[in-house]
N, C-alpha and C positions, 0 to 999 in steps of 0.2 A: 504494499499500499504506500501510498504516497502522502504524505501528513506536513501540510505545514499550522504551524505553531504559532500566534502572535500575542504579543502585549505590550501597553504602550509605558512599562518600568524596565528600568533593569533588569536584566535576567539574574543575578547574582547577589542582589544586595537584600534583599529579604527575604521572608515566607512562602509568600508567593513565586517570586521565579526562583527559589532554590526547586520548588515545587515543578515549574515550568522544566528547567535546566534537567531534573531527575526524569521526567518523564523524556525527553528527547533525549538523551543517552539510554534511558532504557528502550525506546521504539528502535533506536541503533541498532543496540543487541537483538532485536527481533527481529532488524533484518528491515525494518524498512528506510524508504527515501524519505529525504527531509528536508525542509528548512526552517528560520527563521525570522520573524518579523520583531524587533525591539525598540522600545524607544531608551537612548543613553547619552551620555556626553562624547564629545569627540576624544577624549584621552582615557575613554576607561577601556579596562581589557575584558573581552567577551572568551568565556573557555567552553566552546563543544565543541563533539565531535568532529574532527579534520573534517569528514564527510557533507556536515551539514552546511549549507549558506547560510551566513547572517546576511539579513536587511535590515541594518540600521536608520532608523531616524533621529536624526542627531537633534539633541537641543540643546540650546544655546550655542549656537553654532560658530564656534572658535578657527578650527585648523581642521580639515579632513584630514588623517592618517589611518594607517593596521594598527589596529590593537593588537596583540596575544600573536596567536597565531593563526586566526580568521581577516582572511582577505576581503573587506569592503568594495563592491563596486560604488561609484556616485553616487552616494543616497539623500536624499531631502532632507531637511533642516527646518526646525523650529527656533523661534528668536527668543522664547523664553523656558525655564529649568524646566526638568521632568516632571510632569505631572503625578501627583502620589495618590492613591489609595488611601492610606491614612493620612490625615491634618499635619503630622511631625512625624518625617523621612529622616532615616539616619543622614542623609547629606539634603544638598540644595534642592528646592523643590517648590512647585505651583501648587495653589488648593487648586483646586476641580474650579468649587462654588466662586475663587473669582477669576474665573475664565470669560472674559466678553466674547462679545456675538463674533468680533473681529481673531481673537485666539480660536476660538472653535472653528472657524474656517480654514487657519492657520493651520491647526494640527489635523481636522478631516483631511485637507489638502493633502500633507505629506505623508500622513498615513496610508491613505487610500493607493498613492502615487507609489508606495514601496512595497505596499500589499499587491498591489497590480504587477508590481516588476517578477514578485514571486510566483505568482500564478504564472505568469508568463513564461520563466523561465523551471519549475516544477512541475505543471498541471496537475493539483494535487487532486488526491480524491477526497480528502478530507481538511477543514479549517478548524483548529483549535484554538478558541478565544481563552487566555485566563482574565476575569473580572467580567462579572454581568454589568458591564456599563457602558462609558461612552465610546469604547474604541470598538467592542464587541456590536455595538451598533450601528457604526459606521462600515463593517466588514458586511454583514448581514443586508444591508441596504444598497452596497456598492458592489458585491460579487452572491448575487442571488441564488447564480446555478450550480452552485459547488455544497455539499452538504457542509453545518457547520456546527458543533456543540461549544457551548457555554462554561468555562466551570466556575461558580462562585468561591470566594475567598473569603466569606463574609462580610469584608471590606468594603466591599461595592454595595451591600444591600443596607449599609450605614449610608452610605455618600446617596444613596437614592432619595436616604428622609433626606438629607442638608442641602441636598442641590437642586432649590427650584429651576435655579437656572438651566438644568439639563433633563429632568426629569422628563418633561415632555417629548424630547430627543428620543430618548433610552428606551423609556417603557414599550412605546409599541414594536419598535424590533426586536428587541427581545423576546417577547413572545411570538415571534416569528421563528426563532434559531430551530433547526431537529431535533437537537437533544440540549437540557440544563442537566448540569453534573453539580450535586452538593455534596457537602462534607459530610453530614449527620441531619438525622429528621428533621430536629427543631431549626434546621436552617431550609428543608424542603419547605416548610407550610411556609416560612417566610417568604420564599421567593414564589411561591405559587399563587400569595397573595399582593405582595409589592408588584408584581411583574401582570397579572390580570390572567392568571393560564385560567382558559376555558376548562369545566369540568370535563370533557371527551377529550381533553390531552394533556390531563396529568401525568397520564404516564410518561409523558418525556421529559421528566424530571426526577430523574434516576440518584439515589444517594452511591457515592462512588468512596467517599470517605480519603483517605493518605495514604502515602508509604513510608521507607526509609530505606536506607542504605545501610546493608547489613555487611560489606562490606568497607564504609567508614566507620560508623558505630557497633561498637563492638566492644566486649571486654576482651581482646585482647592487648596484653600489657598493660592491663588496670595495674593501678596502685593502690592496692591496699593499705589502707591506716592501723599506722602503732599501736597499740597498745597504748592508753592514756595518753597519745597524743589529740591536739586539736581536733573536731571535728569538722569534717571539710564541705563548708557551701558553696555554692555557685548560683548566679542568675549569667542566662545568655539573651538577649531580646533587646530593643531598641529602649535606648535610656529616656525613660517620659512618661509622665504620668499616666498618662492612657494606660499604660503598662503597670500600674499601683507601684513603682521606685521609690517615692517619696514616704509611702505609707510601709514597704521594707527597708529602706535607709532607717525611718524611726522607729519600727520596732528592733529592727538587729541593733539599734541603740540602748535601747531600754532591756535586750537580753544580755548585751555584753555587761550591764551597769548591776545587773543579780548575780548574786555569791551564788545559789544553789543552780546554774547551770553550769556546764561543762565548758572551758575554754573551746573557743570556734574559731576559723577563717571563714573569709568570702572572697571569691573572688568575681567580678562583673566584669560581663566582656558583652558590647554593642557599643553600636554611635551614640552618639548625643546631641542634639538641635534645642533641646529645651532651657532654656539660661535659669530657671528655677533651678532647674535636676542640675545643670552643670555646677552650678556653686554650691549645691550639697557634692557632687564628688570631686569639688575642690577641698572638700573640709572631713575626708574619709578618717577614721580612726586606723590606729596602725595594724588593724588585724581584720583591714575591709580593702582590697586591692582591684581598679579598674583598670584591665587592660584594656581598653577602646573594640572597635569592630577589630574581627579578627576572620581569620579563614573558616572554612568550615574542617579541615584535618587540625587547625588548634583548636574550637570548637570542641571536637572529641576524644583530644588529648585534656581539656579542661574538663570533660564529663570523667574521664578515668581516673583521676586523680580527686573526684569529688566526692562525697557522700550523698548528700544530699541538695536536688536541684530546686528550684525556686521559680512558679513563674506569677505572680501576683495579680494577673492582668484582671482589667475591667471589660476585655471584650477581646475578643476573637475568633475566627472560624473554627477551625482545627488545629490545635498548638501542636507543630512537628516536634518542637523540640522539646517536648513531654517524653515522644514515645524513642526520640535520641538519645536522650537521658534514661531512662528504661535498659535501654539496649543496651548501655555502655555501664548499666550496672547502680545507677545513682538510685534513689528513693524522691521520688516527683511530690512535691508539695503545691497542688496548682488551684486555683478559682474554681470552681464547681458551675461553670460555663453551663448556660442551656444545650443540650444533646451531646457534649463533653465526653461525661461519664457513660453515658448510653455506650454510644460508640465505641470509645476502649475496652467496657465492661464485653461488646456484643464480637472484639475484634481479637484483644489480647487475652490469653491465657494468664490467669494469675497474676494479674497487673496489680501492682503497688502503690498507686498513687494516692497523698492523702490531701482529701479535699479541703480546702478553705470556704466556708460561706458567702454567696453571695451577697454583697451590702444592699443597703436603699441606696436605688440609684436617681440622682438628677436628670441625667441625660443617658445618654446610649454609651457611654464608654466615663463618666465623672457622677461621682456618689455624690450624696447628701453630704453637709459636713457631720451630720451624725453616723449616717453610714462609711465614713472615712475613718471616725474613732472606733468606733463595732472593728470593721476592715483590720487596721491598725493593732486591735487587743486579739480579734482571732489570729492573727498573723503571728504575734507574739507567744500567743499559746502554743499554736498547732508547732510551728517551727523550735520553740522550745523543750514541745516534746518529743520532735525528731531528734534533737538535737541527744537529749538526755537517753532515748531508747540506743542507737547507733553507740554514744559512749560505754553505757552497759553492755549492749551485746542484746537486748532484749527485744531488739524492733521488732520479731515476731517471724513466721513461717512466710506472712505473706509477700512482708517487707524483703525479708533474708533470700527470699528465689527468684533467682532468674524470670523475670516473666516471660513468656512465650511471643514472639512477636511474628513467626514465621509465614503468618496469613498475611502479611501487610506491605511486603517488598514491592519495589518501584514495578518491575517486572510484571506481577501480576495483576497492578491497577492498572500498567499500561493496558493490558492483554483486554479487561475488562472495559477498558473504557470504550475503545473503539467498534466494543461488541453494540449495536443501539439501535 
């Protein structure tokens, strides 16, 4: 099969970018012919299988060049930074809700040109668009004769609620997609409602979940904690308020001051473009270190040298890092977001996730003041219990046995995705 994968974002810097890249690699292993259309800065490095042609759209155009091992043809460009599906991205970005009609037209023209070039070159049997949002709607409108699958990553549903300037453009075209793939059951219900999928077409909205790379995320070479040494904690993700980082740092500070809690260290990994969070990162105590944004190989090493992974996010699609942390031998502590626990319990044998109750929310990714206080207290309690259990060796059978993740590899996901 010939497959064209499309995203408006960088293919390596976010969870959805990793999702696209891993699917492309899996399709290559399965013998499919491919091209990719993506939005990048001119000096970005793109790492895809060498046989995959990349058709980039350059944001904030400066100088055309070849990045990494990928040879770029002449490519269209737009005059503003990459548009981000989240309001805070780990790199310079433009908010979708700030797009003017002129910017939308520029975006549409550039990506249509890149996609049409890719179609002429590849003659794809199938197009896969990541995010059920503006670019997927543009592709459906301009390329009506090729089947198009749209993959929901969660942030697109949030943008549909936030972007009055785009909703009327996006909604009718997404409803025309040949197949809509979501990450879990709660997301399926939301997508059907938000995009107005008719009752007789809801079967085209499929739950596909996520995958992980067992060749990278595993316990090979894992460093076990020496008895009596500090318990090792980690966080991997954007350093931002919607990820719960301020509340996490507050809870960790209280735990550090609690003499009943064994000593612990914390490694934080991820990019930061949030000034308030950056100020907190500039004043970390000695037992907490921030290493910035790191490649996936280093993420795996962080997981393999940690005992507990924490993801206190207020909003996620299906957090891949929880799966990756489990695969590397960590005990994950994560917010009990809608649909996530059900999907993990259905697809992972012996999961060892400890869940933080969702606080009272003021918006889709921000708690009320009372909710924030309660969430910080819950974080302190649940993380503190996990630290004590790891330190004393009383983590329990569910925590100490390695979860079975064999059913959620990228190859398995790739194979199921194209059966529609």
